[in-house]
LOMARVO-211550 format. One record per residue (C-alpha): y, z negated, x negated. Coordinates in pm, 1 decimal, padded with zeros to 6 digits, m for minus. Layout:
% LOMARVO-211550
north, up, east
Y, Z, X .
...
***
This chain:
% LOMARVO-211550
north, up, east
02369.6, 02954.8, m05193.2 .
02232.4, 03117.6, m04879.4 .
02463.8, 03133.2, m04582.2 .
02393.1, 03204.4, m04213.9 .
02601.0, 03245.4, m03902.0 .
02382.9, 02987.0, m03727.8 .
02148.4, 02725.2, m03868.5 .
01924.2, 02553.4, m03613.4 .
01766.4, 02220.8, m03706.8 .
01437.3, 02176.3, m03520.9 .
01185.7, 02426.4, m03382.5 .
01103.1, 02262.0, m03050.9 .
01175.9, 02445.7, m02724.2 .
01551.5, 02375.8, m02741.6 .
01581.6, 02487.4, m03101.0 .
01366.6, 02797.2, m03059.4 .
01553.8, 02897.7, m02742.4 .
01881.9, 02863.1, m02930.4 .
01752.8, 03060.3, m03227.9 .
01606.6, 03339.0, m03015.5 .
01931.5, 03377.6, m02824.3 .
02151.0, 03362.2, m03134.1 .
01941.6, 03621.2, m03316.4 .
01933.4, 03849.2, m03013.0 .
02315.3, 03838.4, m03009.0 .
02323.0, 03969.1, m03363.7 .
02389.4, 03644.3, m03549.1 .
02210.8, 03576.0, m03875.0 .
01998.2, 03276.2, m03779.7 .
01786.5, 03026.7, m03971.2 .
01561.0, 02758.7, m03819.9 .
01475.8, 02455.4, m04032.5 .
01167.7, 02265.0, m03914.3 .
01066.2, 01946.1, m04091.4 .
00696.2, 01966.1, m04004.8 .
00440.4, 02195.6, m04160.6 .
00304.8, 02304.1, m03821.5 .
00537.0, 02380.7, m03531.8 .
00445.5, 02183.8, m03220.6 .
00253.4, 01913.5, m03405.4 .
00228.6, 01623.3, m03354.2 .
00258.9, 01650.5, m02976.7 .
00506.3, 01398.4, m02834.3 .
00532.5, 01515.0, m02474.7 .
00339.2, 01460.5, m02152.7 .
00325.0, 01837.7, m02113.5 .
00408.4, 01842.7, m01741.4 .
00665.9, 02110.8, m01665.2 .
00803.6, 02217.5, m01331.4 .
00747.2, 02583.5, m01257.3 .
01120.3, 02632.0, m01307.6 .
01116.2, 02467.0, m01648.7 .
00815.0, 02671.7, m01753.5 .
00986.2, 02991.7, m01642.2 .
01289.1, 02899.2, m01854.5 .
01065.0, 02903.7, m02164.1 .
00992.2, 03276.0, m02113.0 .
00640.0, 03256.2, m02249.5 .
00296.8, 03375.7, m02140.8 .
00046.9, 03157.1, m01955.2 .
m00149.6, 03102.6, m02274.4 .
m00039.9, 02737.8, m02305.9 .
m00119.3, 02644.1, m01942.6 .
m00411.4, 02403.4, m01906.3 .
m00377.3, 02310.4, m01538.7 .
m00159.8, 02371.2, m01233.2 .
m00063.5, 02091.2, m00996.7 .
00077.5, 02106.6, m00647.3 .
00179.4, 01750.7, m00565.7 .
00179.8, 01386.6, m00663.9 .
00040.2, 01052.7, m00566.1 .
00273.4, 00757.1, m00623.0 .
00093.7, 00421.0, m00630.8 .
00263.1, 00080.3, m00618.0 .
m00052.8, m00109.0, m00725.1 .
00018.1, m00346.9, m00433.3 .
m00140.7, m00128.7, m00167.5 .
00141.0, 00112.7, m00096.1 .
00080.5, 00478.7, m00178.5 .
00266.1, 00801.1, m00122.9 .
00094.0, 01138.3, m00139.5 .
00272.3, 01467.1, m00103.6 .
00102.2, 01802.1, m00130.9 .
00314.6, 02116.1, m00148.2 .
00010.8, 02336.4, m00098.1 .
00122.1, 02556.6, m00388.9 .
00181.1, 02517.4, m00759.6 .
00487.1, 02303.8, m00833.1 .
00420.6, 02220.1, m01196.7 .
00199.4, 02318.0, m01486.4 .
00031.3, 02109.1, m01752.7 .
00072.6, 02277.7, m02088.4 .
m00044.5, 02248.5, m02444.0 .
00295.2, 02175.8, m02597.8 .
00183.3, 02282.3, m02942.3 .
00087.9, 02624.9, m02810.5 .
00408.8, 02650.7, m02607.3 .
00629.8, 02553.8, m02901.3 .
00463.0, 02803.7, m03133.1 .
00499.8, 03087.3, m02882.7 .
00870.4, 03012.1, m02840.6 .
00918.0, 02997.9, m03217.4 .
00740.1, 03332.9, m03248.8 .
00982.3, 03479.5, m02993.7 .
01273.0, 03357.6, m03203.8 .
01121.2, 03512.9, m03515.1 .
01062.2, 03841.7, m03331.0 .
01430.0, 03843.2, m03234.3 .
01524.6, 03820.0, m03603.0 .
01552.1, 03447.2, m03675.2 .
01416.3, 03316.8, m04004.7 .
01194.1, 03010.3, m03957.5 .
01117.5, 02771.4, m04239.7 .
00862.4, 02494.6, m04185.3 .
00833.5, 02192.4, m04416.5 .
01209.5, 02199.9, m04455.9 .
01362.1, 01867.9, m04341.8 .
01739.8, 01830.3, m04336.9 .
01857.0, 01534.3, m04540.5 .
02230.4, 01550.6, m04480.2 .
02517.4, 01763.2, m04356.7 .
02827.3, 01810.0, m04572.3 .
03104.2, 02018.6, m04423.3 .
02963.6, 02365.5, m04361.4 .
02633.0, 02317.6, m04542.4 .
02306.8, 02132.3, m04501.8 .
02094.5, 01988.6, m04778.4 .
01720.4, 02015.6, m04730.1 .
01450.6, 01793.6, m04872.8 .
01104.1, 01855.1, m05010.5 .
00999.9, 02036.4, m05325.0 .
01227.4, 02331.3, m05248.2 .
01541.6, 02125.3, m05186.1 .
01854.0, 02337.7, m05155.7 .
02193.1, 02371.9, m04993.8 .
02232.4, 02620.8, m04710.1 .
02565.0, 02724.0, m04563.7 .
02639.7, 02780.1, m04195.3 .
02924.2, 02879.4, m03969.3 .
02776.8, 02693.5, m03670.6 .
02505.6, 02428.0, m03685.3 .
02284.8, 02368.5, m03380.4 .
02118.5, 02026.5, m03387.5 .
01785.1, 02034.2, m03204.9 .
01625.9, 01761.7, m03414.0 .
01542.0, 01510.7, m03142.8 .
01678.6, 01171.7, m03037.3 .
01660.8, 01020.9, m03385.7 .
01746.5, 01329.1, m03587.8 .
01933.0, 01342.3, m03914.2 .
02227.6, 01555.2, m03806.4 .
02394.6, 01303.8, m03573.0 .
02344.0, 01023.4, m03822.8 .
02480.8, 01230.5, m04108.2 .
02791.2, 01325.1, m03910.4 .
02842.4, 00975.5, m03770.7 .
02817.2, 01098.8, m03410.3 .
02742.5, 00849.0, m03132.2 .
02400.4, 00901.1, m02976.4 .
02247.6, 00853.7, m02633.2 .
02299.0, 00495.9, m02508.3 .
01935.1, 00426.0, m02412.1 .
01606.7, 00504.2, m02583.4 .
01263.4, 00444.6, m02432.6 .
00937.8, 00419.7, m02624.0 .
00656.4, 00631.4, m02485.9 .
00281.7, 00612.0, m02554.1 .
00004.6, 00829.4, m02414.5 .
m00357.0, 00928.0, m02469.6 .
m00584.6, 01210.6, m02361.1 .
m00903.6, 01063.8, m02217.4 .
m01234.8, 01226.0, m02130.8 .
m01317.9, 01021.4, m01822.3 .
m01644.1, 00949.6, m01648.4 .
m01685.3, 01168.7, m01344.2 .
m01479.1, 01459.0, m01208.4 .
m01098.1, 01463.5, m01211.9 .
m00879.0, 01550.1, m00914.0 .
m00677.8, 01828.3, m01077.2 .
m00432.8, 01903.1, m00796.3 .
m00215.5, 01592.9, m00819.6 .
m00025.5, 01396.5, m01078.5 .
m00041.9, 01020.0, m01033.4 .
00263.4, 00795.9, m01085.3 .
00252.3, 00415.4, m01115.3 .
00608.9, 00277.1, m01115.1 .
00506.9, m00089.7, m01133.9 .
00286.7, m00039.4, m01439.3 .
00601.8, 00008.5, m01649.8 .
00891.4, m00184.9, m01491.6 .
01167.2, m00008.7, m01686.7 .
01040.1, 00340.8, m01612.2 .
00691.5, 00437.7, m01487.9 .
00336.0, 00518.5, m01595.7 .
00154.7, 00846.9, m01537.9 .
m00188.6, 00999.7, m01507.0 .
m00176.3, 01376.1, m01553.7 .
m00488.2, 01590.6, m01500.3 .
m00532.9, 01823.8, m01796.0 .
m00868.3, 01960.7, m01678.2 .
m01158.5, 01858.9, m01454.7 .
m01271.2, 01614.5, m01724.9 .
m00958.3, 01516.2, m01915.8 .
m00659.5, 01310.2, m01802.6 .
m00340.6, 01225.9, m01989.9 .
m00257.6, 00855.6, m01953.3 .
00083.5, 00727.1, m02057.9 .
00391.2, 00517.0, m01989.1 .
00744.4, 00452.7, m02111.6 .
00957.9, 00143.3, m02142.5 .
01184.8, m00060.1, m02364.9 .
00994.2, m00387.5, m02409.6 .
00626.4, m00471.4, m02456.6 .
00517.3, m00109.1, m02439.9 .
00196.4, m00140.9, m02650.7 .
00059.9, m00425.1, m02434.7 .
00156.7, m00250.4, m02111.3 .
m00012.8, 00066.7, m02231.1 .
m00335.3, m00108.9, m02327.1 .
m00355.7, m00268.2, m01983.8 .
m00282.5, 00059.2, m01809.1 .
m00524.5, 00262.2, m02021.4 .
m00805.4, 00019.0, m01942.6 .
m00800.3, 00135.4, m01580.1 .
m00965.3, 00462.5, m01679.7 .
m01264.2, 00405.8, m01906.8 .
m01361.6, 00700.8, m02118.1 .
m01336.3, 00855.7, m02460.5 .
m00986.6, 00870.8, m02605.6 .
m00955.3, 01200.2, m02790.2 .
m00585.2, 01202.6, m02876.2 .
m00303.3, 00947.1, m02896.2 .
00067.2, 01011.8, m02928.7 .
00391.7, 00817.9, m02928.3 .
00752.3, 00925.6, m02901.5 .
01105.5, 00842.8, m02796.1 .
01287.8, 00950.2, m02480.4 .
01669.9, 00939.9, m02489.6 .
01846.0, 00854.9, m02163.6 .
02216.2, 00905.1, m02110.6 .
02397.8, 01184.0, m02290.1 .
02590.3, 01160.2, m02613.6 .
02959.3, 01084.5, m02551.9 .
03033.8, 01423.4, m02706.8 .
02781.3, 01698.5, m02778.6 .
02997.2, 01906.6, m03013.2 .
03213.8, 01859.2, m03318.2 .
03250.6, 01944.0, m03687.6 .
03104.0, 02293.3, m03646.6 .
02797.4, 02143.8, m03475.7 .
02648.5, 02169.5, m03127.3 .
02384.4, 01918.3, m03011.5 .
02114.1, 02039.6, m02772.9 .
01812.8, 01896.9, m02590.5 .
01692.3, 01550.3, m02684.6 .
01927.7, 01544.7, m02983.6 .
02211.2, 01539.2, m02729.5 .
02038.3, 01296.1, m02492.5 .
01981.8, 01563.8, m02228.4 .
01639.5, 01443.8, m02110.3 .
01619.8, 01399.0, m01733.1 .
01643.7, 01023.0, m01661.8 .
01436.9, 01054.2, m01343.8 .
01131.0, 01190.5, m01525.1 .
01196.4, 01183.9, m01898.7 .
01137.8, 01559.4, m01916.8 .
01355.2, 01749.0, m02159.2 .
01229.3, 02107.4, m02167.4 .
01436.2, 02244.4, m01877.4 .
01765.9, 02097.9, m01997.4 .
01677.1, 02154.1, m02362.7 .
01607.7, 02524.5, m02329.4 .
01913.2, 02588.0, m02114.5 .
02140.4, 02390.4, m02345.8 .
01996.4, 02574.8, m02646.1 .
02090.2, 02911.3, m02499.9 .
02435.0, 02785.0, m02402.5 .
02486.4, 02667.7, m02761.1 .
02387.3, 03005.6, m02904.6 .
02614.7, 03193.1, m02664.9 .
02903.8, 02959.8, m02742.7 .
02847.1, 03011.9, m03115.1 .
02851.1, 03389.3, m03068.1 .
03174.4, 03375.8, m02868.1 .
03343.9, 03151.7, m03123.2 .
03237.7, 03364.0, m03419.9 .
03353.5, 03679.4, m03246.8 .
03694.7, 03520.8, m03182.7 .
03816.4, 03538.4, m03542.8 .
03555.9, 03283.4, m03649.2 .
03716.5, 02996.0, m03459.7 .
03466.9, 02709.2, m03482.3 .
03717.1, 02431.8, m03422.1 .
03629.0, 02144.3, m03191.9 .
03854.7, 02296.4, m02928.4 .
03659.9, 02620.9, m02930.5 .
03318.4, 02453.5, m02941.2 .
03408.9, 02236.5, m02640.9 .
03321.3, 02535.1, m02421.1 .
02954.9, 02455.5, m02487.3 .
02975.7, 02110.8, m02332.5 .
03167.3, 02249.4, m02035.8 .
02882.8, 02494.0, m01972.7 .
02593.6, 02249.6, m01973.5 .
02790.1, 01992.1, m01774.9 .
02873.0, 02255.5, m01515.5 .
02505.3, 02344.4, m01490.5 .
02316.7, 02013.2, m01486.3 .
02560.7, 01745.3, m01599.8 .
02589.0, 01585.8, m01254.6 .
02212.9, 01566.2, m01224.1 .
02188.7, 01381.2, m01556.0 .
02469.1, 01141.6, m01466.9 .
02315.0, 01066.8, m01127.3 .
01970.2, 01021.0, m01278.6 .
02093.7, 00785.0, m01547.1 .
02273.6, 00556.9, m01303.1 .
01971.6, 00562.1, m01073.7 .
01734.8, 00480.9, m01358.9 .
01940.1, 00179.8, m01464.9 .
01957.9, 00055.6, m01105.5 .
01582.8, 00100.9, m01056.2 .
01518.2, m00182.2, m01302.6 .
01665.7, m00428.2, m01053.0 .
01404.3, m00346.8, m00789.1 .
01105.9, m00582.6, m00776.1 .
00743.9, m00456.4, m00753.0 .
00715.5, m00570.9, m00391.0 .
01025.5, m00369.0, m00303.8 .
00880.8, m00060.3, m00471.8 .
00576.5, m00111.8, m00251.3 .
00794.0, m00127.6, 00061.4 .
00974.6, 00190.4, m00040.1 .
00650.0, 00381.9, m00084.4 .
00520.7, 00269.5, 00253.7 .
00844.6, 00380.0, 00418.4 .
00841.8, 00712.4, 00236.0 .
00495.5, 00774.4, 00380.1 .
00655.3, 00872.8, 00709.7 .
00542.7, 01230.9, 00788.5 .
00902.0, 01352.4, 00831.5 .
00999.1, 01206.1, 00495.1 .
00698.0, 01363.6, 00324.5 .
00780.4, 01698.9, 00480.9 .
01137.0, 01672.6, 00351.7 .
01011.5, 01591.0, 00000.7 .
00776.4, 01888.9, 00003.9 .
01037.2, 02130.7, 00138.4 .
01337.1, 02021.5, m00067.4 .
01197.7, 01843.4, m00373.2 .
01307.0, 01980.4, m00710.2 .
01188.1, 01812.0, m01031.0 .
01483.3, 01953.6, m01223.6 .
01761.9, 01899.0, m00968.2 .
01671.1, 01598.8, m00750.3 .
02015.2, 01510.6, m00613.8 .
01990.5, 01745.2, m00315.0 .
01669.1, 01578.0, m00200.0 .
01813.8, 01229.0, m00248.2 .
02110.6, 01318.7, m00029.9 .
01879.5, 01433.7, 00250.2 .
01660.6, 01124.2, 00225.0 .
01956.7, 00887.0, 00247.4 .
02046.2, 01035.1, 00585.9 .
01699.0, 01001.6, 00741.7 .
01657.2, 00736.0, 01015.4 .
01293.4, 00689.3, 00908.4 .
01420.5, 00518.1, 00593.0 .
01666.6, 00282.7, 00760.5 .
01416.6, m00010.8, 00743.8 .
01442.0, 00001.4, 00363.4 .
01813.3, 00077.1, 00356.9 .
01895.4, m00256.8, 00185.7 .
01673.8, m00159.2, m00108.0 .
01823.9, 00188.8, m00119.6 .
02170.0, 00034.1, m00119.9 .
02069.0, m00192.8, m00407.2 .
01959.6, 00113.8, m00598.5 .
02307.1, 00249.2, m00539.0 .
02178.9, 00591.4, m00432.6 .
02415.8, 00630.3, m00137.4 .
02716.0, 00518.4, m00341.5 .
02626.8, 00744.3, m00632.3 .
02579.5, 01044.6, m00405.1 .
02907.2, 00970.5, m00225.9 .
03088.8, 00969.1, m00558.4 .
02915.8, 01295.6, m00641.3 .
03024.1, 01448.3, m00310.6 .
02667.4, 01499.3, m00183.5 .
02622.0, 01215.3, 00066.0 .
***
């Protein structure tokens, strides 16, 4: 039976980041990917903040467009447009990005095996499926197999408390596309939001997320932009972290741990960072007389919580509260946020990956006092006060 210091399940950005870091630290590392082609099928909107893209440590080869702002539309007349005047996010081909990150892991020394799904975990070994089914031993297992992966189920670990269904399509539209801005429609998907992301001057990515009635909502939303649909995709976004992201010689990273950002659904920034934290924790534990007890592995969770744990907790509470706000109230909020001082604050202090600092500033602005009752209903001020940021 083969045996590795680290076995990573899943070759998405989180898994590849973990594998690259583990291999670079001198650990024998194996990546097991269930699909034949890394990065396919694509189950991501492909919009990354510049910070998240930088975390991936890849070339610009996967970049299809660069955006500098967003238009938020209530569908009741209220709109909010903010333009940073410089690139704030990139639209990427996630298949290309994933493959480049996997190649970096392989170059660092990790072994990558596609078409190798994990069927179960027993103690310090995994059993793979497919025609070449086998048992593979590990000292530390890193689960990067997504929100519905096998590892958590096999180990009986509690998962993220909320899962949203997402659907999107790439559409070749009639006429030119405004490529500078992403468009957000919060009222098109009451439990989350809908998006329109410019991929190029002819192609837009149309999608939304929610818990109930998602197919019907998506059909209605897609009909707003007639054109030729060239690609459809569906996926799951986990919201709210696992109660515990370590245990039984296993560390859970990225979407497998429920680390997607509840404010946007994006998981690359947190996934990549958590993957590297997991690899570094594994290296430390294996260097310390091979101590892979739960007590030793707990250092991993302490690291990611210290980095972005508060942002995830704030975002999750805010996302749950947002469902209580009616469409007309969303419209009022957007009109109020259209104040030039508010827009300037958003442009200067907005951060897609760490939004709590901006929220704290907005809550203190007199321009937003007319909609303070709605803000209070969202619980933003209370949440920030508890977090020590208000």
